[in-house]
N, C-alpha and C positions, 0 to 999 in steps of 0.2 A: 421782087420779094424774095425773100427766103422762104421755103415752103418745106415743111416737115412730116414724116409720117407717123401715125399713130396707130392704135388698137381699132378696130371698127367691131362694135358689139352689138351683136342682135341685128344687123343688118341696117343699124341707124347710122346715127353722126360719129364722128371720129371721136373718142374718147379723150381729152387732153391730159395724156401722160407724160411721162419722161422714162418710158419703157423702153428696154433695147433688147437684142433678139437674145443674148446672153447675160447670165447674171454678172458675169466677171467683168461684162463691156459697162455694164451699169456702174460698178466699183471703179473702173477707171475713169469714168465720167467724172463720179464722184471725188475721187483723189485729186484730178488735174484742177477741179474748179475750185476745191476747196483749199489746196495749197496756193494757187494764185491768188484767192481772195484774202488769205491770212496774211501773205505777203504785203498786199496791198494795206490792208486794216490794221495792221499791228499798232500803229503810233496812236491810233483812236481807242484800240483796246487798253492800252497803257493808261491813257488819260481817264477812262472810264474804271479801272480798277483802283487807280489811285484817287478818283473822288468816292468811291465807295467805301474804301478802307479809312479816308479823311475824315468821315465824320463819325464813325464808330471808337477814334482813338487809337485804332492800329497801325496808322501811318502818323511818323512824327510831324510832318508838314500837315499845314492845315490850307485847303483850297476853297475859295467862296465860290470859284465857278468854273468853266472850261478854259476861259482866256487866260486867268490866275495861274491855272494848273499848268498850262501851256509855258507860260513865262518863268513860273519858277523852276519848273523840270529843266526847260533848257539853261535858264542862267545857271543853276547849280549842278548839273549833272550832264550838260552838253546835248547836242542832237541825237549821238548814239541811245540815249537813255529812252528814244521813242521805240528804239526796236529791241528793248530788253524783252525776253522770252520770245522771240522769233523762234529761235532752235526748237524748244517745246512746242511753241504754236503750231511749226511745220511738221513736227512729229504727230500731234495731236490731229492736224488734218489729214494725213496721211494714212490715220487709222480711223480715229472716230468719224472725221468727215466721209471718209469712203464707205464705212457700214452705215451712216446714216442714210446717204443718199441711195447707196447700191443694195440696201435691204427694201428700201420702202416699196417698190414696185413687187418685187418676190412676195411681200406680206400681204400686198393688196390682193394679189393673186390667190395668196393662201387663205386669206380671210373670206374672200369672194367665192371660194370653190369653183366649180363647173356652170355657176350660174351666168347666162349671158344677160345684160341689160344692155341700154341704149347709154345709160347714164351710171358709172357705180356710186351707190349711195354716200352721202357725206359719212355716217358713221364708220361704214368701210374703210374711208381715205383716213379718217381721223384714228382708227383704231391702228391702223397700217404706219401711220406717223408716229403714235406713241409707242408701238413696238419697235420701230427702227431706232428710234432717238433713245429709248430706254437701254435695250441690248448695247448699244454702241457705246455710251456714256459710261455704262457701269464697267464695261470690261477695259475702258481706256481712262478712266476717273485718273490715273497717276500722271498722265500728261497734262491734265488741266491742273493738278496740284503743283507741280513743277512750274508750269507757266506763271501761273498766279503768284507763287511765292519769288519768282524771278523778277516779274513786273514789278512787283512792290519793293523791291530791293533798291534803296536809293545809292549804297556804295558800290553794288556791282560785285560786292567781294564775297558775297554769300555762298555761292557756288560757281565753280568754274566753268560748267557747262551741264547738259541736259544729263547725263550719265554719272557725273559727280553729284548731282541735284539726287538723282534716283537714291545713289547709294548713300548719299548722307542722311538722307530722310528715313530710308529703310533701316539703317543702322541706329540713328538717335530714338527715333519713334517705332520702330519695328514695321513689319509689314504693313500693319493696319494704318500707319502713318500715311501713306501712298493711297490709302482710301479714304482720308479726311474729309468729311463734306459729301459724301458718296449720294448719301441720301438726297440733299438738295441739288446735287450736280444731276442724278438721273430725275428728278423732277423737273427741273430746268430743261433739260435736253428733251425729254419727251414731250412738255408742253410746248416748246420751240420747235421742234420736228414736226409735231401734229399741227400746229395752226399754220406754219410757214408752208410746209410741204401741200398741205390740204387748201389753203389759202392760194397758192399760186395755182394748184389743178383747177379748183374751182373758177378762179376769177379768169384764166384763161379760156377756158371753156366758155363761160357767159360772154366774155367779150368777142369770141369768133363766131359765136351763133348771133350776136347783136348786130340789127341792120343799121346801128346808130354808130358802130365803130367800124371805119372804113379798113385799117389796116391788115385784116383778117388775120391769118397765121404768120406774123411777121417780127422781125425783132423788134418794132415798135411796140408790140404786144408783149413780148418777152420782158423787156425794160419795164412798163408799167408795172405788169404782174408782180416782177421782182421787189419793186419799189414797195409795193401795196402788201405783199406778204412779208416783206420785212418789218415795216410799221406794227402791222398786226402780231406778229412774233414778240417783238418789242414790248409791246403792251400786256401782252398776255405773260411773258417770261421774265420781266426786270425783276420783281419783287424776287423771285426765287433765285435769278442771278447773284443778286445783292446778299441775300443769305450765304449762297456757295461761296463768294470769295470771302466774305466774314469769316467763315467756319475753317475754311482751308487754309487762311492765314493766320489764325490765332495761334497762340503758343499751345506745346504740347503739353507742357506741365499743368497737372490739373489745378492747383492753386490759383495759377495764372488765366485762367481761361474765363474770357468774358461770359461764353455762351456753353449751354451744355449740350444743344442741340438744336434742330432747324425751328422747332416750336419755339424755344426760349429765344431763338435769335430775334425772331419775326416779333414776338412779345415785346422785347426790351427794346427793339428797333421803333416799335410805334408808341412806346410810352415816352422814349426819350426824344425822338425826332418828328413822331406823328405819321401821318399818313403819307406827307411828301417825302420822308425820310427813307421809305421802301423804293423809291422811284430817284434816289440819289445816282447823277451820272446817267439820266435817263435819255438826255439829247446825244450827248458822246456815244453812249450804248447805241441808239439809232443809227447815228451817223457813221458807227461802223456797221451794225447789223443791215442797215440799207444798203451802202455799197458792197458789202460782203454778201449778202444775199443775190444782188444783182450780178456781180462777177461769177458766182456759183452758176447761175442757172443759164446765163448766156453762154458760159463755157461748156455745160452739160448738152446744152442745145445744138450748139454749134459743132460739138465733137460728134455726139451721137447722128448727127446729120452727114457731115463729111467724111465721116468713116465708115458710112453705110450701117450704123449699127443699130438707127432706129426701127422698134418693132411695128 
């Protein structure tokens, strides 16, 4: 079995964290896991974004579901279309992904202070996840804006690359254009980080302590915890993720805008599409987030162990 090292708090059982000895090591683990996960899951992300934009009328093509989206995208744009937005996705992974994972444990220690407990309270973990997700997502929102614009571009001619996209958006829409949908982005990322990181942390702790789970602290445990964390994260964050996608991709011209802000977007979506509309693209979203979460945490766990970085 693969064995891992964790904090020992209050002389009790090991706290199930993803802590490293130094903050930069946590950042490095986060970067490696996030970049690998984004590379593997970009096709699923493209399908998710297209489905989210399709129902809003922002995407010329209409898709009834995942299979139709895959067929139409492949038929009209070729296989390379499923990797549109990979370069900004990797840029986002190496920035936002690094900070989100890397800041979680330092935020936990900051919030908990010097109080030693056998198990860190759930509220501390949630607060740490909210904080790391919010800070990372706000700072690196431009990466998300570029990624969504490139993924929704059927022709592939809108931007020549990441840096051209950044220059074009800032020139046409001013610097604020790079932060379009920032409020929804921060909301989605903070919810996602809080639920995903806390669920992984808590689930792993309970499984390892359980007499009914025979695998203890092994890769089997990490896989199950990752899939559970990914599902919980998708359920909690998907409506906000849909709002983020629609706000980031709508026209800059005020007269052509469909939504004035996040609240207006969610209200109009509910009126036009019902509650199901807020979960448009849910399964491709989970089929992306599930494997994405799995790759991230397995990479983080393995790297921190074999590099002898585990705290």
